[in-house]
N, C-alpha and C positions, 0 to 999 in steps of 0.2 A: 503493500500500501504505501499510497505517494505523503501520506499524512507523519504529523511532525511529531515524533516523539522526545526531542530534545534539541534544544538550541542555544548554543553558548556564546561568548562573546568573551575577547581578551584582548590586551594591548601588547603592539611590539615596537621598540624605539631603535630605529637605526640611524648611526654614527649620518653624518652626510659624508660621500665619497671625494669631495673635494671641497674647497669654499668657496662659496656661494651669495654673491650681491647684488642689491639694486638698487633704486633710487631712495628706498624706503625701508628697507630691513636685510638683514641676513638669515640665511637657510640656517637655523640650527639645529633643528635632525629633524626626520620623520617619523612622527606617530601613525604606527598603522595600526588602525583597529581592526580586527577581524572578528568575523561570523560564521558558525559552523553549526549546520543545519543539518542531524537526521531525522531521516525518516522511518517509518515501521518495517520496510524491509531493507533495510542497510543504506542506505544510498547516503554519500555525505556530499555534501555542498558546503563551498568556502567562499566566503565574500569578504570584500574588506574596502576601505578608506582611509583618509592621511588627515593630517594636519603636519605642517612645516614648525612644530617646536612648542606648542599650547594648544590646550583645550582637548587633547586627546581623554582625558581621564573623565573628562563632562561628555563626552560622545559615549565611551565606555559605561558611566552610568545610566545616561538615557536609554540604552540599548538592553541594559540587567534590571535595572528599577521596572520599565515601562510598555518598552518594545517588543523585548524577547517572550515577558509571557504570555501576550495575545497572540503569540504562534502556535501553543499547544495544542497539538489534535488537530490543524486545519491541513486543507489540502494544498499544498505546494507547488500543485499545478496552476494554481489560481492568481498569478501573480501579478494581473491589473488590480484585481479586487484585493489581494493583502495589502500591495501600496496604496489603495486610497482609504483602507481600512486603518492603517499605520498613519498615515497623514491624519487624517480625521481626529484620530486621538492625541496628538501633541498639537492641536490649534493653537494654544496659547504661545507656543514658542516656533509657529512657522511665520511667514517665512525666516529661515535664517540658516545662519552653516553649520551650528551645532545639530540642529533638528535632520538637514539635508545630508548631513555624513553621516548620521546613524542611520536614516531611513537606506542610504547606498552601500552601507556594510549589508544589511538584509537583502537587499535587490541583488545584488552580484551574486548571492551564495543561491538565494532562487535561481536564478537563470544561469547558473553553474548547475544546481539540480537539473533543469530543464535541459540544458544541452547534454549532459552525461546520461539521463533516460533518452535522448532520441541517439543518442551518439554520435553528433554533430558537433563540430566545432561552435564558436560562439560567430565569427567572421560570417558565415553560412544561415544560419539559423535566424540570426538578426537581420538578413536582408541581402547577404551573399551577392555584394556586386560584384567583388573583385577580391583578389588575394592576394594584395600587395598595395604600398599605399609611398607615394616619396617622402622621403626622412631628411628635416632639417637638423643643424645641431646647436645648440645652445649652449654649452659647455663649453667652449672658448670666447663666448662673448660675456662675462659678466662684470661691471661697472667698476672693479677695483683691479682689473685686470690694466697693464699700460698698452699704449699705442702698439707696442711693437711686440706685447705678447695677442693681444689681438688678433694684429696681420699674420702671426705665427701659428695662432689657431685657425685661423680662417683657411690660410693654403693646405694647413691640414685637412681640414674639411673637405677643401675641393680634391687633391688627390685622394682622398677617402672613398670620392665619390658621392659625398651629399648632396643634397640636390639646394639647398641655401644653408646659411645662419644667419643666426638673430645676435644683435650686441645690443645691451642695457645701454638707454641714455637716462640724463638726468642730473646731469654735472650743475656746477651752480653755475655755469659760462655757458651758452647757449654754442658758441665758439668754440669751445673743448670739445664738446659733443660734435660738430660737424667736424672738425678735424681728424677725430677718432675714426667717423664714420667714410670719410673721403681717405683714409689709409688702408681701408679694408676695402672699399671700392673699388681703389688701386690697384689691390693684389690680386684682389677674385677676379676683375675683368668686368665688362658690359653683364655678360648674360646669366650671370650667378645669382640666385634669387637672394636678397639681405632685406632682413625685417628688422626691426627695432623695437623694442618694450620698455616704457616709461615708467611701468608700476605705480599707476595711478597719482603720479608726484606731480602735477602739473597743473595750472589756472587753466581754463579755457581760453583767456588772453595769450598767455604763454603759449600754450601748446598750437595756438594758431602761428604766433610768432614762429615758433621752431619747425611745427612744419613746413614752410614754406622756405626755413632753411635746406630741411633736409630731401626737398623733391630737387635737389642738386643732386641727388646721388641714388636718385632713381631705387625707392622704397619696394617693395614688396607689400608691406603692411609697415603701419602703425600703431601699438598695441598698449591699451590701458594708458593711454595717454592722461584722464581726470579721472575723477575717483567713478567708483562704479554708479553711484546714485545721483551724480549731475547728468541727467537723460541731457538736458535742455542744452548745456555745453558741448556734450559729444555731436548734437544733432549741428551746431552754430561749427564745430570745428569739420566736419564730415564735408558740407557747401561749402567751405574753404580751400579746401587742399583738394591733391587730385591723389592721394596717398589714401588706399584704402584703411579705416578704421577697426581695430579688430579689439572686440572684447567679450568677455562671455566665463573668465575662468571666476570673478569676482561677482557670477549672477547666479540667484539661487532660486528663482520660478522659470517655469514656461513665460507666465504672463510678463517677466522682466522682458525676455528675450521677443514677446511680440513688441513689445513697447518700441524698443529699441529698433526694431526692422519695419514697422510699421510706420517710423519717424526716420527711415535712411538713415537714421545714426550709425549703423554697421555696417562695413563693408567686410567684413570676416565676420565668425562667429567661432568662438574658441571656447563651446562648452565642456565643462569636465565634469565627471561622468562620478565623483565623490559629491560636488560642491551642487549638482544638479539634484540629487536625492536619487543616482543610480541609472542602473541600463535604459530599464523603463521611460524614464520624464528625458533621458538622453538621446534617446530615438526620435519621441516628439520636435525635441529641438530642431534635432538634424533634417525633422520633413519639414518644421516651419520653414527654415533656412532654406530648404530646396524650393519649396513654393515662392520665395525670394528670391531669387533666381542667387542665392548667396552660399559662398562655400563654408567648409566646415573645418577646422585646424584644430582640434581640440588640442585643451594646456594639459603638459604635462602627463605623469601616469601611462609609460612609451606601451607599456605589457600588455595593458588593459584597452585602450584607446587604439590601437594597431588593428583589433578584429572589429571595432563599432568604425573608424574613419571607411575599415574596408568593405562594412556590411550597406555602407550606404554612397547613393551617385554622384554625392556631392563633398565626400570626404576627400582633400586634399593633401596634407599634408600630417604625418605624425612629429611629436618633437620629440627629439632626442635629450633627454635628460637620463643617466641609468642610476637607481637609487634601490632597484631591489634586489642588486647582485649578493646579499649575505645571506638570502634568506630562499633564494632560489638555486639549482643544479644546472639549469639553462639558461641563457641571455637570447635576447630577440634577435630574429636572423635578420640580416641586411645583405641584401643580394642588388649591387646597380644602383646604390642610393635608394633601395625600395626596402621599408618594412612588410616582412612577409608576415602575414596572420598565421594562428598558430592551426594545425592542423586537428591538431589534438582534441577529444570531445571537451567539452566544458568550458572556465573562460582560458583554458590554454597556457597558466601559466603554471611553470614545474615549481611547486614551493617543496624546499628545503624543511620538513617539519622539525628536525634534528635541533636546526638552527635556529627555528623559530622560536622553540622553547628554550634556548638557551639565553634569547636574547626579551625575552617576557619581563614585564612590569609589574610585579609582584599587587 
């Protein structure tokens, strides 16, 4: 039977694989929240979400105290119904990051079970558009790196076959940002994709000013230039520049994406499966973006997003930031600059359960 006999949550903390900084913060650690669901017939689904250093214990408490007790005896095949039930039971804390992260850990576990039962990989069961997606590298573009280090990272990305690189911006002086970008563009040539990420660090007026400067280096997108709740500012910025504006990693509901798309404030959608509440709402956002003829380039979580970006016709890129290698036995497969969606039934992530146990937070 597909009914739940046990649901448990636990927290694993992963050290950052390298120093990562942007205009507003440093990536301290990845607090990885797992949900394991076991059904009466012995099937086990494992799902997860994450924070970048704070709040993991709050997500864990919400799961243990409120969400997981509701799963006892339920039919795991009714994923849409279960998502709505859990969401409705947390009305007082929605829409928001903590609740979305908790819902995502449950929802991805349910999808893992669905795919395991069907004997199919996630990318095929979630849509099956193609088996691989172009990948770009972020690891060589952090804000603390010198111009020479940025150039070296970009040149290495070209040599490795990546389809683009992303550079963090938001230096106190706009001229410094521009000089760094010019150096990278000169090193990689005019045809290589170059993206930038401001991590919500600018005002609308400053973002408009810098976007006009950045147009000189032909950017594929300008990511999170303003605080995510400044919808009007994003609308003004999008109308003032030829650079596509990328948003989504800090949006937590389908309705927020709808507002951005309706008002022409998003040229690229970067929906994050953990922060939107799981695979179930992720797919809805992706199809919503498709209706507006907007590409989806999900934020972070490459090991999971490769399958989702491959599932939908408007999945354009996967972001390369490795962070699960300490608790997995196999890495994401890259072929000719494309991330290859796993063919393994389930989420397709090769978890190392012994390593996960060693890194559990009590």
